[in-house]
Biopython code that builds the backbone (N, CA, C, O; Angstrom):
import numpy as np
from Bio.PDB.StructureBuilder import StructureBuilder

atoms = [
    (1, "MET", "N", (-18.962, -13.489, 7.416)),
    (1, "MET", "CA", (-18.078, -14.474, 6.823)),
    (1, "MET", "C", (-17.703, -15.467, 7.922)),
    (1, "MET", "O", (-17.314, -15.060, 9.017)),
    (2, "THR", "N", (-17.814, -16.724, 7.646)),
    (2, "THR", "CA", (-17.531, -17.734, 8.658)),
    (2, "THR", "C", (-16.037, -17.937, 8.818)),
    (2, "THR", "O", (-15.233, -17.538, 7.976)),
    (3, "GLN", "N", (-15.693, -18.579, 9.939)),
    (3, "GLN", "CA", (-14.278, -18.846, 10.218)),
    (3, "GLN", "C", (-13.668, -19.748, 9.145)),
    (3, "GLN", "O", (-12.504, -19.584, 8.780)),
    (4, "THR", "N", (-14.455, -20.697, 8.642)),
    (4, "THR", "CA", (-13.968, -21.609, 7.609)),
    (4, "THR", "C", (-13.639, -20.859, 6.327)),
    (4, "THR", "O", (-12.601, -21.095, 5.710)),
    (5, "ASN", "N", (-14.531, -19.951, 5.928)),
    (5, "ASN", "CA", (-14.291, -19.159, 4.722)),
    (5, "ASN", "C", (-13.055, -18.286, 4.880)),
    (5, "ASN", "O", (-12.244, -18.161, 3.962)),
    (6, "PHE", "N", (-12.924, -17.684, 6.060)),
    (6, "PHE", "CA", (-11.776, -16.820, 6.305)),
    (6, "PHE", "C", (-10.484, -17.635, 6.249)),
    (6, "PHE", "O", (-9.498, -17.196, 5.657)),
    (7, "ARG", "N", (-10.488, -18.823, 6.866)),
    (7, "ARG", "CA", (-9.290, -19.672, 6.846)),
    (7, "ARG", "C", (-8.943, -20.090, 5.427)),
    (7, "ARG", "O", (-7.768, -20.137, 5.065)),
    (8, "ALA", "N", (-9.963, -20.398, 4.613)),
    (8, "ALA", "CA", (-9.711, -20.779, 3.219)),
    (8, "ALA", "C", (-9.075, -19.630, 2.457)),
    (8, "ALA", "O", (-8.163, -19.840, 1.658)),
    (9, "ILE", "N", (-9.550, -18.419, 2.701)),
    (9, "ILE", "CA", (-8.972, -17.243, 2.046)),
    (9, "ILE", "C", (-7.522, -17.059, 2.490)),
    (9, "ILE", "O", (-6.650, -16.810, 1.658)),
    (10, "MET", "N", (-7.258, -17.177, 3.786)),
    (10, "MET", "CA", (-5.899, -17.009, 4.298)),
    (10, "MET", "C", (-4.962, -18.086, 3.735)),
    (10, "MET", "O", (-3.816, -17.797, 3.390)),
    (11, "ASP", "N", (-5.453, -19.323, 3.645)),
    (11, "ASP", "CA", (-4.630, -20.391, 3.069)),
    (11, "ASP", "C", (-4.299, -20.112, 1.611)),
    (11, "ASP", "O", (-3.177, -20.347, 1.165)),
    (12, "GLU", "N", (-5.275, -19.613, 0.880)),
    (12, "GLU", "CA", (-5.052, -19.288, -0.533)),
    (12, "GLU", "C", (-4.078, -18.132, -0.673)),
    (12, "GLU", "O", (-3.259, -18.114, -1.592)),
    (13, "MET", "N", (-4.162, -17.166, 0.239)),
    (13, "MET", "CA", (-3.276, -15.996, 0.178)),
    (13, "MET", "C", (-1.819, -16.380, 0.405)),
    (13, "MET", "O", (-0.921, -15.701, -0.094)),
    (14, "GLU", "N", (-1.566, -17.453, 1.146)),
    (14, "GLU", "CA", (-0.187, -17.883, 1.384)),
    (14, "GLU", "C", (0.504, -18.278, 0.084)),
    (14, "GLU", "O", (1.733, -18.262, 0.006)),
    (15, "ASN", "N", (-0.277, -18.631, -0.937)),
    (15, "ASN", "CA", (0.297, -18.974, -2.234)),
    (15, "ASN", "C", (0.787, -17.740, -2.984)),
    (15, "ASN", "O", (1.553, -17.858, -3.941)),
    (16, "TYR", "N", (0.353, -16.565, -2.558)),
    (16, "TYR", "CA", (0.711, -15.313, -3.223)),
    (16, "TYR", "C", (1.473, -14.438, -2.230)),
    (16, "TYR", "O", (0.903, -13.517, -1.645)),
    (17, "ASN", "N", (2.753, -14.723, -2.043)),
    (17, "ASN", "CA", (3.549, -14.062, -1.010)),
    (17, "ASN", "C", (3.633, -12.555, -1.162)),
    (17, "ASN", "O", (3.510, -11.838, -0.169)),
    (18, "ASN", "N", (3.837, -12.054, -2.364)),
    (18, "ASN", "CA", (4.095, -10.628, -2.551)),
    (18, "ASN", "C", (2.876, -9.835, -2.980)),
    (18, "ASN", "O", (3.013, -8.686, -3.400)),
    (19, "VAL", "N", (1.695, -10.410, -2.888)),
    (19, "VAL", "CA", (0.494, -9.724, -3.332)),
    (19, "VAL", "C", (-0.259, -9.224, -2.109)),
    (19, "VAL", "O", (-0.455, -9.971, -1.150)),
    (20, "ASP", "N", (-0.681, -7.968, -2.138)),
    (20, "ASP", "CA", (-1.412, -7.367, -1.033)),
    (20, "ASP", "C", (-2.913, -7.487, -1.304)),
    (20, "ASP", "O", (-3.450, -6.834, -2.199)),
    (21, "PHE", "N", (-3.567, -8.319, -0.527)),
    (21, "PHE", "CA", (-4.996, -8.552, -0.703)),
    (21, "PHE", "C", (-5.834, -7.726, 0.269)),
    (21, "PHE", "O", (-7.056, -7.869, 0.291)),
    (22, "THR", "N", (-5.217, -6.879, 1.060)),
    (22, "THR", "CA", (-5.945, -6.163, 2.095)),
    (22, "THR", "C", (-7.048, -5.286, 1.521)),
    (22, "THR", "O", (-8.187, -5.323, 1.988)),
    (23, "GLU", "N", (-6.711, -4.504, 0.518)),
    (23, "GLU", "CA", (-7.705, -3.578, -0.054)),
    (23, "GLU", "C", (-8.895, -4.322, -0.671)),
    (23, "GLU", "O", (-10.037, -3.990, -0.355)),
    (24, "PRO", "N", (-8.666, -5.320, -1.544)),
    (24, "PRO", "CA", (-9.837, -6.006, -2.100)),
    (24, "PRO", "C", (-10.647, -6.755, -1.045)),
    (24, "PRO", "O", (-11.873, -6.810, -1.131)),
    (25, "LEU", "N", (-9.969, -7.335, -0.045)),
    (25, "LEU", "CA", (-10.707, -8.020, 1.015)),
    (25, "LEU", "C", (-11.533, -7.039, 1.836)),
    (25, "LEU", "O", (-12.664, -7.340, 2.217)),
    (26, "THR", "N", (-10.970, -5.874, 2.108)),
    (26, "THR", "CA", (-11.707, -4.862, 2.847)),
    (26, "THR", "C", (-12.947, -4.434, 2.079)),
    (26, "THR", "O", (-14.028, -4.301, 2.653)),
    (27, "ARG", "N", (-12.788, -4.220, 0.787)),
    (27, "ARG", "CA", (-13.948, -3.842, -0.032)),
    (27, "ARG", "C", (-14.990, -4.946, -0.062)),
    (27, "ARG", "O", (-16.189, -4.682, 0.019)),
    (28, "LEU", "N", (-14.526, -6.185, -0.178)),
    (28, "LEU", "CA", (-15.441, -7.325, -0.189)),
    (28, "LEU", "C", (-16.207, -7.414, 1.125)),
    (28, "LEU", "O", (-17.425, -7.592, 1.132)),
    (29, "LEU", "N", (-15.481, -7.289, 2.241)),
    (29, "LEU", "CA", (-16.130, -7.355, 3.551)),
    (29, "LEU", "C", (-17.113, -6.210, 3.753)),
    (29, "LEU", "O", (-18.203, -6.410, 4.288)),
    (30, "CYS", "N", (-16.730, -5.017, 3.328)),
    (30, "CYS", "CA", (-17.634, -3.865, 3.448)),
    (30, "CYS", "C", (-18.903, -4.093, 2.624)),
    (30, "CYS", "O", (-20.010, -3.808, 3.081)),
    (31, "GLY", "N", (-18.730, -4.603, 1.421)),
    (31, "GLY", "CA", (-19.879, -4.877, 0.567)),
    (31, "GLY", "C", (-20.802, -5.910, 1.181)),
    (31, "GLY", "O", (-22.023, -5.756, 1.164)),
    (32, "GLN", "N", (-20.205, -6.975, 1.729)),
    (32, "GLN", "CA", (-21.011, -8.014, 2.362)),
    (32, "GLN", "C", (-21.696, -7.494, 3.617)),
    (32, "GLN", "O", (-22.844, -7.845, 3.893)),
    (33, "LEU", "N", (-20.999, -6.661, 4.375)),
    (33, "LEU", "CA", (-21.584, -6.071, 5.572)),
    (33, "LEU", "C", (-22.782, -5.201, 5.216)),
    (33, "LEU", "O", (-23.835, -5.309, 5.843)),
    (34, "LEU", "N", (-22.628, -4.345, 4.217)),
    (34, "LEU", "CA", (-23.746, -3.502, 3.798)),
    (34, "LEU", "C", (-24.924, -4.319, 3.288)),
    (34, "LEU", "O", (-26.082, -3.999, 3.557)),
    (35, "GLU", "N", (-24.613, -5.379, 2.548)),
    (35, "GLU", "CA", (-25.677, -6.244, 2.033)),
    (35, "GLU", "C", (-26.432, -6.904, 3.183)),
    (35, "GLU", "O", (-27.661, -6.969, 3.166)),
    (36, "GLN", "N", (-25.698, -7.391, 4.176)),
    (36, "GLN", "CA", (-26.340, -8.026, 5.330)),
    (36, "GLN", "C", (-27.188, -7.026, 6.117)),
    (36, "GLN", "O", (-28.289, -7.355, 6.560)),
    (37, "ILE", "N", (-26.679, -5.814, 6.287)),
    (37, "ILE", "CA", (-27.444, -4.793, 7.006)),
    (37, "ILE", "C", (-28.715, -4.453, 6.245)),
    (37, "ILE", "O", (-29.772, -4.291, 6.855)),
    (38, "ASN", "N", (-28.632, -4.341, 4.930)),
    (38, "ASN", "CA", (-29.814, -4.036, 4.121)),
    (38, "ASN", "C", (-30.863, -5.143, 4.189)),
    (38, "ASN", "O", (-32.059, -4.878, 4.075)),
    (39, "ASN", "N", (-30.411, -6.382, 4.374)),
    (39, "ASN", "CA", (-31.330, -7.514, 4.424)),
    (39, "ASN", "C", (-31.945, -7.739, 5.803)),
    (39, "ASN", "O", (-32.834, -8.577, 5.955)),
    (40, "LEU", "N", (-31.480, -6.997, 6.810)),
    (40, "LEU", "CA", (-32.009, -7.174, 8.151)),
    (40, "LEU", "C", (-33.384, -6.525, 8.273)),
    (40, "LEU", "O", (-33.641, -5.457, 7.717)),
    (41, "SER", "N", (-34.245, -7.190, 9.004)),
    (41, "SER", "CA", (-35.538, -6.575, 9.303)),
    (41, "SER", "C", (-35.339, -5.601, 10.457)),
    (41, "SER", "O", (-34.286, -5.582, 11.094)),
    (42, "GLY", "N", (-36.338, -4.813, 10.711)),
    (42, "GLY", "CA", (-36.248, -3.852, 11.811)),
    (42, "GLY", "C", (-36.013, -4.526, 13.145)),
    (42, "GLY", "O", (-35.259, -4.021, 13.977)),
    (43, "GLU", "N", (-36.663, -5.677, 13.356)),
    (43, "GLU", "CA", (-36.508, -6.411, 14.614)),
    (43, "GLU", "C", (-35.083, -6.957, 14.745)),
    (43, "GLU", "O", (-34.475, -6.872, 15.812)),
    (44, "GLN", "N", (-34.560, -7.514, 13.658)),
    (44, "GLN", "CA", (-33.197, -8.056, 13.688)),
    (44, "GLN", "C", (-32.186, -6.950, 13.942)),
    (44, "GLN", "O", (-31.210, -7.142, 14.666)),
    (45, "LEU", "N", (-32.425, -5.807, 13.350)),
    (45, "LEU", "CA", (-31.522, -4.669, 13.533)),
    (45, "LEU", "C", (-31.514, -4.217, 14.985)),
    (45, "LEU", "O", (-30.471, -3.863, 15.533)),
    (46, "GLN", "N", (-32.691, -4.235, 15.599)),
    (46, "GLN", "CA", (-32.766, -3.853, 17.014)),
    (46, "GLN", "C", (-32.089, -4.895, 17.903)),
    (46, "GLN", "O", (-31.478, -4.542, 18.912)),
    (47, "GLU", "N", (-32.192, -6.180, 17.537)),
    (47, "GLU", "CA", (-31.538, -7.242, 18.315)),
    (47, "GLU", "C", (-30.023, -7.083, 18.296)),
    (47, "GLU", "O", (-29.360, -7.182, 19.329)),
    (48, "ILE", "N", (-29.495, -6.837, 17.116)),
    (48, "ILE", "CA", (-28.045, -6.666, 16.988)),
    (48, "ILE", "C", (-27.616, -5.379, 17.674)),
    (48, "ILE", "O", (-26.615, -5.344, 18.390)),
    (49, "GLY", "N", (-28.364, -4.355, 17.453)),
    (49, "GLY", "CA", (-28.054, -3.062, 18.043)),
    (49, "GLY", "C", (-27.188, -2.229, 17.126)),
    (49, "GLY", "O", (-26.176, -2.693, 16.600)),
    (50, "ILE", "N", (-27.593, -1.032, 16.951)),
    (50, "ILE", "CA", (-26.863, -0.117, 16.065)),
    (50, "ILE", "C", (-25.476, 0.170, 16.622)),
    (50, "ILE", "O", (-24.542, 0.434, 15.864)),
    (51, "ASP", "N", (-25.336, 0.118, 17.958)),
    (51, "ASP", "CA", (-24.023, 0.365, 18.564)),
    (51, "ASP", "C", (-22.994, -0.670, 18.116)),
    (51, "ASP", "O", (-21.846, -0.325, 17.837)),
    (52, "ALA", "N", (-23.402, -1.935, 18.046)),
    (52, "ALA", "CA", (-22.482, -2.992, 17.618)),
    (52, "ALA", "C", (-22.071, -2.793, 16.170)),
    (52, "ALA", "O", (-20.906, -2.980, 15.818)),
    (53, "ILE", "N", (-23.026, -2.414, 15.331)),
    (53, "ILE", "CA", (-22.714, -2.170, 13.914)),
    (53, "ILE", "C", (-21.751, -0.994, 13.779)),
    (53, "ILE", "O", (-20.796, -1.048, 13.005)),
    (54, "ILE", "N", (-22.010, 0.057, 14.530)),
    (54, "ILE", "CA", (-21.143, 1.243, 14.473)),
    (54, "ILE", "C", (-19.739, 0.908, 14.973)),
    (54, "ILE", "O", (-18.752, 1.313, 14.359)),
    (55, "LYS", "N", (-19.643, 0.173, 16.078)),
    (55, "LYS", "CA", (-18.325, -0.202, 16.618)),
    (55, "LYS", "C", (-17.528, -1.032, 15.610)),
    (55, "LYS", "O", (-16.335, -0.805, 15.411)),
    (56, "ASN", "N", (-18.195, -1.988, 14.983)),
    (56, "ASN", "CA", (-17.507, -2.818, 13.999)),
    (56, "ASN", "C", (-17.095, -2.017, 12.772)),
    (56, "ASN", "O", (-16.022, -2.240, 12.212)),
    (57, "THR", "N", (-17.941, -1.092, 12.358)),
    (57, "THR", "CA", (-17.609, -0.238, 11.217)),
    (57, "THR", "C", (-16.414, 0.650, 11.540)),
    (57, "THR", "O", (-15.523, 0.826, 10.710)),
    (58, "ILE", "N", (-16.397, 1.201, 12.733)),
    (58, "ILE", "CA", (-15.278, 2.052, 13.156)),
    (58, "ILE", "C", (-13.988, 1.234, 13.231)),
    (58, "ILE", "O", (-12.931, 1.708, 12.818)),
    (59, "ALA", "N", (-14.069, 0.013, 13.755)),
    (59, "ALA", "CA", (-12.880, -0.844, 13.847)),
    (59, "ALA", "C", (-12.331, -1.154, 12.461)),
    (59, "ALA", "O", (-11.119, -1.127, 12.250)),
    (60, "LEU", "N", (-13.212, -1.444, 11.525)),
    (60, "LEU", "CA", (-12.783, -1.726, 10.161)),
    (60, "LEU", "C", (-12.147, -0.490, 9.526)),
    (60, "LEU", "O", (-11.121, -0.592, 8.854)),
    (61, "THR", "N", (-12.755, 0.666, 9.739)),
    (61, "THR", "CA", (-12.210, 1.912, 9.194)),
    (61, "THR", "C", (-10.833, 2.214, 9.785)),
    (61, "THR", "O", (-9.924, 2.636, 9.070)),
    (62, "ARG", "N", (-10.684, 1.997, 11.074)),
    (62, "ARG", "CA", (-9.379, 2.229, 11.719)),
    (62, "ARG", "C", (-8.312, 1.283, 11.173)),
    (62, "ARG", "O", (-7.169, 1.683, 10.958)),
    (63, "ALA", "N", (-8.691, 0.034, 10.952)),
    (63, "ALA", "CA", (-7.731, -0.935, 10.418)),
    (63, "ALA", "C", (-7.248, -0.512, 9.039)),
    (63, "ALA", "O", (-6.055, -0.599, 8.749)),
    (64, "VAL", "N", (-8.151, -0.057, 8.193)),
    (64, "VAL", "CA", (-7.783, 0.394, 6.848)),
    (64, "VAL", "C", (-6.901, 1.641, 6.937)),
    (64, "VAL", "O", (-5.899, 1.744, 6.229)),
    (65, "ALA", "N", (-7.268, 2.585, 7.801)),
    (65, "ALA", "CA", (-6.482, 3.811, 7.956)),
    (65, "ALA", "C", (-5.083, 3.499, 8.486)),
    (65, "ALA", "O", (-4.101, 4.086, 8.031)),
    (66, "TYR", "N", (-4.989, 2.578, 9.443)),
    (66, "TYR", "CA", (-3.692, 2.185, 9.981)),
    (66, "TYR", "C", (-2.812, 1.571, 8.900)),
    (66, "TYR", "O", (-1.629, 1.895, 8.792)),
    (67, "LYS", "N", (-3.393, 0.688, 8.105)),
    (67, "LYS", "CA", (-2.644, 0.045, 7.025)),
    (67, "LYS", "C", (-2.122, 1.080, 6.039)),
    (67, "LYS", "O", (-0.958, 1.031, 5.643)),
    (68, "ARG", "N", (-2.972, 2.009, 5.643)),
    (68, "ARG", "CA", (-2.547, 3.047, 4.692)),
    (68, "ARG", "C", (-1.465, 3.935, 5.287)),
    (68, "ARG", "O", (-0.539, 4.341, 4.586)),
    (69, "ASN", "N", (-1.578, 4.238, 6.576)),
    (69, "ASN", "CA", (-0.570, 5.049, 7.241)),
    (69, "ASN", "C", (0.781, 4.342, 7.236)),
    (69, "ASN", "O", (1.807, 4.966, 6.965)),
    (70, "ILE", "N", (0.786, 3.052, 7.532)),
    (70, "ILE", "CA", (2.025, 2.261, 7.515)),
    (70, "ILE", "C", (2.608, 2.220, 6.107)),
    (70, "ILE", "O", (3.820, 2.346, 5.934)),
    (71, "GLU", "N", (1.752, 2.045, 5.099)),
    (71, "GLU", "CA", (2.233, 2.028, 3.710)),
    (71, "GLU", "C", (2.906, 3.346, 3.347)),
    (71, "GLU", "O", (3.949, 3.350, 2.693)),
    (72, "ILE", "N", (2.321, 4.463, 3.765)),
    (72, "ILE", "CA", (2.892, 5.782, 3.469)),
    (72, "ILE", "C", (4.245, 5.931, 4.166)),
    (72, "ILE", "O", (5.203, 6.412, 3.560)),
    (73, "LYS", "N", (4.328, 5.525, 5.425)),
    (73, "LYS", "CA", (5.593, 5.623, 6.156)),
    (73, "LYS", "C", (6.667, 4.744, 5.520)),
    (73, "LYS", "O", (7.818, 5.162, 5.387)),
    (74, "ASN", "N", (6.289, 3.525, 5.128)),
    (74, "ASN", "CA", (7.258, 2.628, 4.499)),
    (74, "ASN", "C", (7.727, 3.175, 3.165)),
    (74, "ASN", "O", (8.909, 3.086, 2.835)),
    (75, "LYS", "N", (6.811, 3.738, 2.398)),
    (75, "LYS", "CA", (7.176, 4.298, 1.100)),
    (75, "LYS", "C", (8.143, 5.461, 1.284)),
    (75, "LYS", "O", (9.125, 5.579, 0.551)),
    (76, "SER", "N", (7.866, 6.316, 2.260)),
    (76, "SER", "CA", (8.759, 7.446, 2.519)),
    (76, "SER", "C", (10.147, 6.958, 2.924)),
    (76, "SER", "O", (11.157, 7.500, 2.477)),
    (77, "ALA", "N", (10.190, 5.940, 3.766)),
    (77, "ALA", "CA", (11.483, 5.408, 4.192)),
    (77, "ALA", "C", (12.239, 4.810, 3.014)),
    (77, "ALA", "O", (13.452, 4.990, 2.897)),
    (78, "LEU", "N", (11.540, 4.107, 2.151)),
    (78, "LEU", "CA", (12.180, 3.529, 0.967)),
    (78, "LEU", "C", (12.688, 4.617, 0.028)),
    (78, "LEU", "O", (13.797, 4.521, -0.497)),
    (79, "GLU", "N", (11.881, 5.648, -0.183)),
    (79, "GLU", "CA", (12.300, 6.740, -1.062)),
    (79, "GLU", "C", (13.511, 7.454, -0.487)),
    (79, "GLU", "O", (14.442, 7.781, -1.223)),
    (80, "ASN", "N", (13.514, 7.700, 0.819)),
    (80, "ASN", "CA", (14.668, 8.349, 1.450)),
    (80, "ASN", "C", (15.912, 7.480, 1.338)),
    (80, "ASN", "O", (17.005, 7.983, 1.078)),
    (81, "GLY", "N", (15.746, 6.175, 1.535)),
    (81, "GLY", "CA", (16.872, 5.263, 1.407)),
    (81, "GLY", "C", (17.422, 5.234, -0.010)),
    (81, "GLY", "O", (18.634, 5.185, -0.217)),
    (82, "GLN", "N", (16.517, 5.265, -0.984)),
    (82, "GLN", "CA", (16.940, 5.254, -2.386)),
    (82, "GLN", "C", (17.718, 6.528, -2.718)),
    (82, "GLN", "O", (18.752, 6.467, -3.384)),
    (83, "GLU", "N", (17.228, 7.672, -2.261)),
    (83, "GLU", "CA", (17.918, 8.932, -2.528)),
    (83, "GLU", "C", (19.301, 8.946, -1.881)),
    (83, "GLU", "O", (20.272, 9.406, -2.482)),
    (84, "GLU", "N", (19.380, 8.440, -0.656)),
    (84, "GLU", "CA", (20.671, 8.410, 0.033)),
    (84, "GLU", "C", (21.642, 7.469, -0.678)),
    (84, "GLU", "O", (22.820, 7.790, -0.833)),
    (85, "PHE", "N", (21.155, 6.322, -1.105)),
    (85, "PHE", "CA", (21.979, 5.369, -1.837)),
    (85, "PHE", "C", (22.472, 5.990, -3.143)),
    (85, "PHE", "O", (23.646, 5.868, -3.491)),
    (86, "GLN", "N", (21.569, 6.653, -3.860)),
    (86, "GLN", "CA", (21.931, 7.277, -5.137)),
    (86, "GLN", "C", (22.989, 8.356, -4.926)),
    (86, "GLN", "O", (23.949, 8.445, -5.692)),
    (87, "THR", "N", (22.819, 9.161, -3.907)),
    (87, "THR", "CA", (23.796, 10.216, -3.617)),
    (87, "THR", "C", (25.163, 9.619, -3.290)),
    (87, "THR", "O", (26.189, 10.074, -3.795)),
    (88, "THR", "N", (25.162, 8.600, -2.442)),
    (88, "THR", "CA", (26.425, 7.943, -2.078)),
    (88, "THR", "C", (27.082, 7.313, -3.295)),
    (88, "THR", "O", (28.292, 7.428, -3.488)),
    (89, "LEU", "N", (26.284, 6.651, -4.110)),
    (89, "LEU", "CA", (26.801, 6.009, -5.316)),
    (89, "LEU", "C", (27.450, 7.034, -6.250)),
    (89, "LEU", "O", (28.553, 6.807, -6.747)),
    (90, "PHE", "N", (26.774, 8.154, -6.489)),
    (90, "PHE", "CA", (27.325, 9.180, -7.376)),
    (90, "PHE", "C", (28.584, 9.807, -6.787)),
    (90, "PHE", "O", (29.530, 10.100, -7.518)),
    (91, "GLU", "N", (28.601, 10.015, -5.468)),
    (91, "GLU", "CA", (29.799, 10.573, -4.839)),
    (91, "GLU", "C", (30.996, 9.634, -4.996)),
    (91, "GLU", "O", (32.098, 10.068, -5.334)),
    (92, "LEU", "N", (30.764, 8.344, -4.747)),
    (92, "LEU", "CA", (31.847, 7.372, -4.903)),
    (92, "LEU", "C", (32.297, 7.270, -6.352)),
    (92, "LEU", "O", (33.493, 7.197, -6.634)),
    (93, "MET", "N", (31.346, 7.266, -7.259)),
    (93, "MET", "CA", (31.680, 7.156, -8.673)),
    (93, "MET", "C", (32.479, 8.380, -9.139)),
    (93, "MET", "O", (33.417, 8.252, -9.926)),
    (94, "SER", "N", (32.103, 9.562, -8.648)),
    (94, "SER", "CA", (32.804, 10.778, -9.095)),
    (94, "SER", "C", (34.263, 10.776, -8.660)),
    (94, "SER", "O", (35.108, 11.350, -9.348)),
    (95, "THR", "N", (34.576, 10.145, -7.532)),
    (95, "THR", "CA", (35.975, 10.112, -7.093)),
    (95, "THR", "C", (36.709, 8.881, -7.616)),
    (95, "THR", "O", (37.883, 8.974, -7.976)),
    (96, "ASP", "N", (36.036, 7.726, -7.665)),
    (96, "ASP", "CA", (36.697, 6.484, -8.089)),
    (96, "ASP", "C", (36.792, 6.340, -9.602)),
    (96, "ASP", "O", (37.773, 5.807, -10.121)),
    (97, "ASN", "N", (35.768, 6.817, -10.308)),
    (97, "ASN", "CA", (35.744, 6.657, -11.760)),
    (97, "ASN", "C", (35.092, 7.891, -12.386)),
    (97, "ASN", "O", (33.944, 7.835, -12.826)),
    (98, "PRO", "N", (35.823, 8.997, -12.424)),
    (98, "PRO", "CA", (35.245, 10.253, -12.909)),
    (98, "PRO", "C", (34.747, 10.177, -14.353)),
    (98, "PRO", "O", (33.756, 10.819, -14.700)),
    (99, "LYS", "N", (35.421, 9.405, -15.188)),
    (99, "LYS", "CA", (34.999, 9.302, -16.580)),
    (99, "LYS", "C", (33.618, 8.648, -16.669)),
    (99, "LYS", "O", (32.741, 9.135, -17.382)),
    (100, "LEU", "N", (33.433, 7.557, -15.949)),
    (100, "LEU", "CA", (32.132, 6.888, -15.934)),
    (100, "LEU", "C", (31.062, 7.815, -15.350)),
    (100, "LEU", "O", (29.934, 7.851, -15.840)),
    (101, "TYR", "N", (31.420, 8.559, -14.307)),
    (101, "TYR", "CA", (30.484, 9.500, -13.694)),
    (101, "TYR", "C", (30.034, 10.550, -14.706)),
    (101, "TYR", "O", (28.840, 10.832, -14.810)),
    (102, "ARG", "N", (30.965, 11.126, -15.444)),
    (102, "ARG", "CA", (30.607, 12.141, -16.451)),
    (102, "ARG", "C", (29.728, 11.536, -17.543)),
    (102, "ARG", "O", (28.757, 12.154, -17.981)),
    (103, "GLU", "N", (30.076, 10.320, -17.980)),
    (103, "GLU", "CA", (29.269, 9.651, -19.020)),
    (103, "GLU", "C", (27.844, 9.380, -18.522)),
    (103, "GLU", "O", (26.873, 9.580, -19.252)),
    (104, "LEU", "N", (27.736, 8.927, -17.287)),
    (104, "LEU", "CA", (26.419, 8.648, -16.711)),
    (104, "LEU", "C", (25.602, 9.932, -16.575)),
    (104, "LEU", "O", (24.419, 9.953, -16.915)),
    (105, "LYS", "N", (26.223, 10.996, -16.081)),
    (105, "LYS", "CA", (25.519, 12.281, -15.954)),
    (105, "LYS", "C", (25.045, 12.769, -17.320)),
    (105, "LYS", "O", (23.924, 13.261, -17.452)),
    (106, "LYS", "N", (25.896, 12.633, -18.335)),
    (106, "LYS", "CA", (25.523, 13.045, -19.687)),
    (106, "LYS", "C", (24.360, 12.201, -20.197)),
    (106, "LYS", "O", (23.410, 12.728, -20.776)),
    (107, "PHE", "N", (24.438, 10.890, -19.981)),
    (107, "PHE", "CA", (23.371, 9.984, -20.413)),
    (107, "PHE", "C", (22.047, 10.366, -19.751)),
    (107, "PHE", "O", (21.018, 10.448, -20.422)),
    (108, "ILE", "N", (22.071, 10.594, -18.456)),
    (108, "ILE", "CA", (20.845, 10.963, -17.729)),
    (108, "ILE", "C", (20.301, 12.289, -18.237)),
    (108, "ILE", "O", (19.096, 12.433, -18.443)),
    (109, "LYS", "N", (21.176, 13.246, -18.436)),
    (109, "LYS", "CA", (20.756, 14.568, -18.925)),
    (109, "LYS", "C", (20.133, 14.460, -20.316)),
    (109, "LYS", "O", (19.103, 15.076, -20.589)),
    (110, "ASP", "N", (20.762, 13.673, -21.196)),
    (110, "ASP", "CA", (20.221, 13.481, -22.547)),
    (110, "ASP", "C", (18.850, 12.812, -22.510)),
    (110, "ASP", "O", (17.939, 13.212, -23.235)),
    (111, "LYS", "N", (18.707, 11.799, -21.666)),
    (111, "LYS", "CA", (17.419, 11.093, -21.559)),
    (111, "LYS", "C", (16.335, 12.008, -20.988)),
    (111, "LYS", "O", (15.174, 11.930, -21.390)),
    (112, "GLN", "N", (16.717, 12.863, -20.061)),
    (112, "GLN", "CA", (15.753, 13.795, -19.496)),
    (112, "GLN", "C", (15.262, 14.770, -20.561)),
    (112, "GLN", "O", (14.075, 15.089, -20.629)),
    (113, "LYS", "N", (16.194, 15.240, -21.393)),
    (113, "LYS", "CA", (15.799, 16.131, -22.492)),
    (113, "LYS", "C", (14.897, 15.393, -23.475)),
    (113, "LYS", "O", (13.882, 15.921, -23.928)),
    (114, "GLU", "N", (15.288, 14.159, -23.796)),
    (114, "GLU", "CA", (14.528, 13.347, -24.748)),
    (114, "GLU", "C", (13.105, 13.077, -24.244)),
    (114, "GLU", "O", (12.149, 13.078, -25.020)),
    (115, "LEU", "N", (12.982, 12.848, -22.941)),
    (115, "LEU", "CA", (11.675, 12.520, -22.370)),
    (115, "LEU", "C", (10.977, 13.743, -21.785)),
    (115, "LEU", "O", (9.903, 13.626, -21.196)),
    (116, "ASN", "N", (11.582, 14.907, -21.946)),
    (116, "ASN", "CA", (11.043, 16.161, -21.408)),
    (116, "ASN", "C", (10.812, 16.087, -19.907)),
    (116, "ASN", "O", (9.770, 16.513, -19.408)),
    (117, "CYS", "N", (11.788, 15.545, -19.195)),
    (117, "CYS", "CA", (11.720, 15.427, -17.731)),
    (117, "CYS", "C", (12.557, 16.522, -17.114)),
    (117, "CYS", "O", (13.479, 17.051, -17.735)),
    (118, "THR", "N", (12.223, 16.851, -15.887)),
    (118, "THR", "CA", (13.053, 17.801, -15.157)),
    (118, "THR", "C", (14.070, 17.012, -14.352)),
    (118, "THR", "O", (13.742, 15.943, -13.837)),
    (119, "PRO", "N", (15.286, 17.501, -14.230)),
    (119, "PRO", "CA", (16.314, 16.763, -13.498)),
    (119, "PRO", "C", (15.983, 16.667, -12.022)),
    (119, "PRO", "O", (15.389, 17.579, -11.447)),
    (120, "SER", "N", (16.378, 15.535, -11.400)),
    (120, "SER", "CA", (16.139, 15.341, -9.974)),
    (120, "SER", "C", (17.259, 15.900, -9.123)),
    (120, "SER", "O", (17.078, 16.092, -7.921)),
    (121, "GLU", "N", (18.408, 16.165, -9.712)),
    (121, "GLU", "CA", (19.547, 16.722, -8.958)),
    (121, "GLU", "C", (19.729, 18.173, -9.327)),
    (121, "GLU", "O", (20.630, 18.833, -8.809)),
]
sb = StructureBuilder()
sb.init_structure("model")
sb.init_model(0)
sb.init_chain("A")
sb.init_seg("    ")
for serial, (resi, resn, name, xyz) in enumerate(atoms, 1):
    if name == "N":
        sb.init_residue(resn, " ", resi, " ")
    sb.init_atom(name, np.array(xyz, "f"), 0.0, 1.0, " ", f" {name:<3s}", serial, name[0])
structure = sb.get_structure()
């Protein structure tokens, strides 16, 4: 992929602030890489060198693994923050507005029964 094509993609991505294009771009690049390797003659493959292809493949794999690792860590942090916020909210509600707290607990319990869910608390 040329620098111009990459810049055009990056410019277009700026229009989509909250959309993660990493996975589809990685798949696209992998597909194009495999296609280019398949189209190489034996002489061209020897010129490039299998070591260079392997190094680039490993770098791409590491980048994808790093991204997924960061996503997992961020998700865990968000989930922990949400649980802590929910616990604090319920504690404050139970002391500041016990009637609302009881109504909310009843509502959640009824909805869990209705949806056949197991309670989280």
